[in-house]
N, C-alpha and C positions, 0 to 999 in steps of 0.2 A: 213928332205926334205924326207929321206928313209921311215920313217913310214908313211907319207902323202903318198908316192907314193904305199906302201903297201895296204892301206885302199881303193885307187883309183881302184887297180888291182883287190881286194876284190868285188868292186861295178862293176867292168867292168864284172866279174867273174858271179855276180848276174844278169847280165844283159844277159848275154848269156844263163845262165840258163832260165830266163823268155823265151827266144827264142825257145829253144828244149822244154820248157813244151808245149809252145803254141801251136806248129808244132804236138808234139805227143798226146797232147790231143785233138785236132781237128781230128786227124786220129782214134784216140779211138772213139769219140763219133760218127764219120760218119759209123766206123765199126759196130756199135752198131745200129744204125739206117737200113743199110743196112739187119743186119739180122733180125730187127723186122717189119720194116716199110717199107723199099723201096728195090727196087731190083736193079735199075741203079746205079752204083758207082759214075758217074760224073751227076749230074742237075745243071740247069743254078745257082740255089740257093747257092749249094757248091761250084762250080768253084767261085762265087763273094766273099763267105765268104775266102776262101782261098786266092784269090787274096789281099783283104784288110789283111791277115795274114801275106803274105810276104811282103808288104809293111811295116808292122810295124819292121818284124825283118829287112828288109835295114835300116829302120831308125836308129833302134838301134844298128847296127854296124856302121853305120855314126856316132853316139852320142859318142859311145863307145869309137872308133877311136880319135874322136876330143877332147875327155877329156883326153887322154894321152898326150897331146900337151898343153891343156890350160883348165885350171879348169873354167874359166870364160865361155868360151863357152859349157863347159859339160852341166854347169846349165841352160843357156841358151837355149838351144838345147835340154837339157832334157825335161825342163820344157815345150817345147813344143810338145816335142813325148808325155808327161805325159796328157796334155789337149786334144790332139787329143785321147789318149785312152780313156780318161774321158769321151768325147763326143761318143766313140763308145758304151760305155755301155748301153747307152740310144737307141742305135737301136732296139730292142726288143718290146720297147713302139711302135716305128713308124713301124717296120717291123715284125709283129709276127712271121712268119716262122723263123725267124733267131734266135728265143729264144734257141730253143737245144743246139746253138752252142757259148751261151754268157758265159757258165762256164771256158772253157779255155780263155777267153779272161779275165775274171776277175781275173784269175790265174796269167796272165801275166800283167796285171795291178799293182796288188800288189807285185810283185817282182820287177817291173821297179820303183815302188815308194819307195823300200826298198834301191834298187841300188841307184836309184839318192839323196835319204836320206843319206845315206853312203858318196858317193863321195863329198857331199856338206858340210858334217861334219867332213872331213877327217882332216884337219888342227886340228882342236878342239879335236879329239881323240887321235892326236898323241902327244899331251901334257899330256895325262893321266899318273901319276907317277908309272910307272911301268918298269921294267928292264927285259933283257934276254928274255929267251923263255917265261917266264909267261905272257909278256906283248900282243904280237900277240896273243897268245891263248887264252887270257880273252876278248880280243877285237872282234876275230872271235865268239866268244860264245853269247858276247852282241849282234853283226850285226845279227847273225842267232837268239837270242830270239826277238829282234826289228822286223825283217822280221817276225817269226812266229806271232807276235802281232798285225802286220798291216794286215797281211794276214786273221788272225782271226776275226779284226774287220771291215775289208772290206768285207769278206764274209758274214759275219754275217748281216750286214747292207744291204747288194744289196741281199739276201735270205728274209731278213726280209719285206724289201719296192717292189721290184721289182720280186721277185721269185713266181714262180707258186705255185700252190698246192703240185704238185710232189716236187717239189725243197724241200717245208719246210717240205715235209714227208722225203725226203732222208736226208735233213742236219739240221734240226732244232729239230723237235719233238722227245721226249723221244721215247724210243721202245716202252714202256707200252702204250704210246699213239697211237701210228702207229699199233700195235695188236689190240687194241681195236676201233679205228673208222675207219681204213683204210682197214685192212686186210680181203681178199674176204672168208677165213675161221675161224673157231675157232675150238677147241677141244671140244668134246660131249662125254656124256656117251654111250657106247655099240656101238656109231657109228664110233670111232674115230677121223673123223673129220666132219663137216659138214660146211653150211652156214653161214657166221656171220650176224645176223639180224642189226648188227650196221652198216652194207656195205651201202651206197647210194642205190645201184639196187636193195637190198633185202628188204622184208617187214619182219614184226614182228615174224612171223612165222618160218621164215629162209627159205621162197623160192624167186626164182628172180620174180619180177613184183611189182604190186600194192598191198595194203592190202587187206586181204580179211577177210569178217565178222565171227566171231566164238560167239554161234553156227551157222550153215548155215540156210540162209533163208529160209523160206518155199518159195516153188515153183523152186527154183534154182536148177539146175542139173550139177554137177561139173565133170568135166575130169581133172584128173591129169597125165602130162607126165611124164614119168619116164626114165633116160639115163643116158650120162654122159656131156662132153662138147659139143658135137652138139647139144643135147636137151638145154643145159643151155645157150647156144650160144655167147661162147669166142669171145671178139673183136666184138661183135654186140651190138647195143643200146635194149634198153628192148622191143621198139616195133618190132624190125625186126628179134626176136627169132620166130623159128617155132610155137611155143605154143600162142604167142600172137597174130602171124597172124591168126594163126585155130581161135581162139576166134573172131578175126574180122572178118571174112570170115562166119562163122555161123552165127553171129547177123546181117550180111548183107542179109542174108538168112530168116531171119525171126524169129531164135534161140534167143531171146532177153532174154531168163532167164539162158544162158549157160555160165559157166565159164570155160575158160581153164588155170590150173596151172601149172606153169612151176617149177618141182620138179627135174630138171634136176641138176646134182652136177659134175665140172669138176674132172675126174678121177674116179668116180665112176664105179664099175663094178657089177654084179650082187648080188655078196656078200655084197656088201653095200647098193644097193638099196633093196632088200630084208630086211634087218636091218631096213630101212629109211622107208618102207612102214609099215613094224608091229608098230613102236614105233612113228610115226609120223604122216604119210599121214593119217593112220584108225581115228586118232583122229579128222580130218578135214572134216570126212564125205564125202568120196567120192562117186560118182557114178559110175564112169568108170576110167580106168588107160589106157594109151596108152603107151606100152613098144617099145623103141629103143635101143637095146642092143646089144653086138658084140664086140667092137673093144678092151675096156678095160680090158675085159677078155680074151685076146690074152697076154699080159702083164703078169696075173697071172700063166699064161701055161709054161711062158719062164725062167723056174728055174730049178734048178739042178733035174733030175728025181726021185733019191733018197729021194727028202724031198717034193715032189708034193702031197698036201692032201687039205681037205676040210678047213683047219684053216689057211688061207692063210693070209702070214704076211708082203706080197710084198710093202704093203702102208705103211708101218712104225706104229709107235706109236707118236699120236702128242706131241711135246713137242717145247718149248719156251725157256727153261732154255740156250741153245747153242747159242742165238742170242744175239752178243751183239756190242752196239753202242757206240761210243766215246763222250762224251759231248762237244769237242771239234769239231766247225762247219769245221776248217781247217783240221782236223784229217779225219772227215768223208769223206770230200769233194777231199781229195787226194788219198785214199783208195779207194772208190768206181772209182776215175777216172783211176787210174791204174788198176782196177781189182781185188783189194785184198779181197776187200768185197761186200756183194752182197747190191744193193739198197733198202732199206727197203719198197720202194714201189712197189717193185718186190715180196715181200714175199707174195705170193698170197696161197701158205699152207706152213706151217712148220713142218714137219714129220720126226722124229728121227726114224731110222730103226734099232729097237733091235733085228732082227733076224738074223741068222748068213745062211741063207738060198743063195747058190750062185744062182746070177740072170744072165740069159742070155738074151741081149737086142737085140745085132747084131753080125756078125759073129766073131768079135773080142774076145768077151768076152765067146761066146760059145764055142771056142776053147779052154779057159781054162778047160773044161768040157770033153774036147775031141769029142765034136758031132758039127754037123751044127745046126742051126736054124730049119731045117725043122724036122730034127732026134728028136731035144727036143720036138717040137710038137708033132710029131708021138708018142711018149713015154708018153707024157703029155696028153693023149685024154680029150675031152671038157666034160668030165663026169661031173664037177661041175657047168659048165655053163648049163648044161641042169637040173641038180638037182634043181638048186638055182631057175630058170625058172619055173620048175614043183611045186616047194613050193610057188613061189611067186602066180602063177596063182590059185592054191588050196585054199590059205590064204584069195586070194581077193573074190572068189566064196562063199566061208565059209562065209564072211560078205556081201553077196548078190553086189558085185562090178563086174560090166561088165570089160572083158580084152579085149583089142585090140592089136592086136601083129603086129609087122613091122621089115623086113627085113633091114640091114644096108648097107646103100650104102656110095660109094666113088669116089673119083676121082684118076685115077691110074696111072696117068702123074705127071711131075714135077709141084708144086703148090707152088708161090713166093718162089723157091728155096729150097723147100721143097720135099725130094723125099722118104718120108716115108712111101706112100702105093704105092710106085712101086717096095719096094722089095717084092719078091715072097712068102716069108714066111708068110708075114702078109697078102697077098691077100689070100693063103691057110687057113689062121686061120679065117679069116672073112667070107670065102665060108663055112667052116664046120658049124660055128655058126648060120647063114643065114641057112643052111640046117635042121636044128635042129629045128630052130624057125618056119619054113615052117611045117616040121613034127610035132611037137606040135601042131598047127594050123589044122591041118588036122586030126589027132588022138581026138581032145578036142574040135573040131566043133566050133573053135573059130574065131568073124572077123578078116580077116588078110590082110596087107597093104605088097603086093610086092615091096616095094621101089626100092630093087637092081635091081630087073628086068625092072622096070620103068625108071630107069635112069641109063642106061648103062654105 
């Protein structure tokens, strides 16, 4: 009888673990959604989900308390609890908005199943021919093994048949497939990294948007937009980016032979765009380039002044050898849920920084250099931003490509929880780069759009 009670206590412990995991996992998912997609902590959707979770927790406590008194009650109440939990797993099919909160319930369901299974099998487990301390240890290990087995099987089945594309990327696909098929970037010679042609938003030439003809059709006028994430249009659909809208408006005005190609790449600074123009864009026969530079070059200046030079190493070297993903779905699920590993679906770039240059990106890390961010910018003037822009313009003109310059505009207040552009040193850096762009337009008599002035 003592051995039976031991297994029932272990089963009760697993049930408590399922409840704790459910609450913490829901809060973790909520925190991630607040960070990336939502501003409000409490929404009707999340409150409903949390009330369901609270109901399951209370029902589990009731089952566990009953199970300490009567095995049959444990089995009956436990079966009812598991049936309700199983029904809840179908909720995303009926209410798609609840899908992000499904994984915590899957974890709860698997642990609860293991708990009820151990409680039901307690009389049989107690009869195993082990003695002394070895017996409970072996039994506990066996119980944990069964739990992991059930969890692995349950998660694998769920994500296979009910999981979204993101779920399959995060938990099922080998990392090699993720990097090949879903990663936004890939490693490229001379570029360090660029847009992956395998990504569904990109064309075969590695630009964002629809396919382009090679060689360029006769009579076509090609405009390439060059810049970073604001040109690329992070978080926007392809037809919402400014290059796509520019092409649409030009064609509405009768310029049906114009193509506007989005050559923006997130994280690219003038260093990267100069190389991209020389080794890629020129091959696609541009007639005009429209530059929108300024923000990413501030990062290249926020470094140890003693190591500030034209061979900027702050973007690192492309490397995927450090990316490891377990073949076990359960291990990947739990490690990502607890924040121990990065979801493969978020691997937009995989950079390995081989440089020992001290980077200064906020007041805390700048203090390690004994400087403020403003002092770092003062000691690292924008000489390379100007040099890269001059070289880009000269190279374009040498190849009979027209150049249109634009200043970089920003929103100087909090936006979706971000205060990045509220920092005075960031605004100071943008102002310096915009002034250089204005001076170059005047000096070289180039078409110029003062967007920062028109969008204060």
